[in-house]
C-alpha positions in Angstrom: 100.7 -60.5 112.8 99.9 -61.0 116.5 96.5 -62.5 117.2 95.1 -61.7 120.8 93.6 -64.6 122.8 90.1 -63.2 122.6 90.2 -63.0 118.7 88.1 -65.4 116.6 91.4 -66.4 115.0 93.1 -67.3 118.1 94.7 -70.8 118.0 94.8 -71.0 114.3 98.2 -71.5 112.6 100.0 -68.7 110.9 101.3 -69.8 107.5 104.0 -68.3 105.4 103.0 -68.1 101.7 104.6 -66.8 98.5 102.6 -64.2 96.7 102.4 -63.9 92.9 105.0 -61.2 93.0 107.5 -63.5 94.9 107.3 -61.9 98.3 106.5 -63.9 101.3 103.5 -63.1 103.5 102.1 -64.5 106.7 98.4 -65.5 106.6 96.1 -67.0 109.2 95.1 -70.5 108.1 91.4 -71.3 107.5 89.4 -73.0 110.2 88.2 -76.3 108.9 85.5 -78.1 110.7 83.1 -77.0 113.5 84.1 -74.7 116.2 84.2 -75.9 119.8 81.0 -74.9 121.6 81.5 -72.2 124.1 81.6 -73.4 127.8 78.3 -71.8 128.7 75.6 -70.0 126.9 72.4 -68.3 128.0 69.3 -69.2 126.0 67.7 -66.2 124.4 64.4 -65.9 122.5 64.9 -63.7 119.5 62.2 -60.9 119.2 61.3 -58.7 116.3 64.0 -56.2 115.5 66.8 -58.1 117.2 69.9 -58.0 115.0 73.1 -59.7 115.8 75.2 -56.5 116.2 72.4 -55.0 118.5 72.5 -58.2 120.6 76.3 -58.1 120.7 76.1 -54.5 121.9 73.5 -55.3 124.5 74.9 -58.5 126.0 78.7 -58.4 125.1 79.3 -54.6 125.2 80.5 -54.2 121.7 78.5 -54.6 118.4 81.7 -55.8 116.6 81.5 -59.0 118.7 78.4 -60.3 116.6 80.6 -63.2 115.4 80.9 -64.6 119.0 77.0 -65.1 118.9 77.3 -67.0 115.7 80.3 -69.1 117.0 78.1 -70.0 120.0 75.4 -71.2 117.6 77.1 -73.4 115.0 75.2 -74.2 111.9 73.2 -70.9 112.1 73.4 -68.7 109.1 73.0 -65.0 110.2 70.1 -64.2 107.9 68.1 -67.3 109.0 67.7 -66.0 112.5 64.0 -65.1 112.9 61.7 -63.8 115.7 60.8 -66.8 117.9 64.1 -68.6 117.4 66.0 -69.7 120.5 69.7 -69.0 120.3 72.5 -69.3 122.9 74.3 -66.1 124.0 77.9 -66.7 125.1 79.3 -65.2 128.3 81.0 -61.8 127.8 84.5 -63.3 128.4 87.8 -61.6 128.1 86.9 -60.0 124.7 84.8 -57.4 126.5 87.2 -56.8 129.5 88.9 -53.3 129.5 92.5 -53.4 130.2 94.2 -50.1 130.8 97.9 -49.7 129.9 98.3 -47.3 132.9 96.4 -46.0 135.8 95.3 -42.5 136.4 
């Protein structure tokens, strides 16, 4: 189970566990404690209609990267973000970089 460096699970240990049926499986360990704060964030004032997935699409290029916004704002529950709140948006980083396997 490879984990890419831009994954939210990067750096977490992979554990081998025994399932109830006796087979062994590899799982990613739970993250315990607070995440390291991203190197740089851009302050952003939330407006009416701003949803995490829409912000991720607009600023990070992919709506599936909503979790990076939450990771940049520890102790924020997604449903508690309201218009007028000031949150930090992480830099796009390698998660939004397109790498082509071959050139055309």
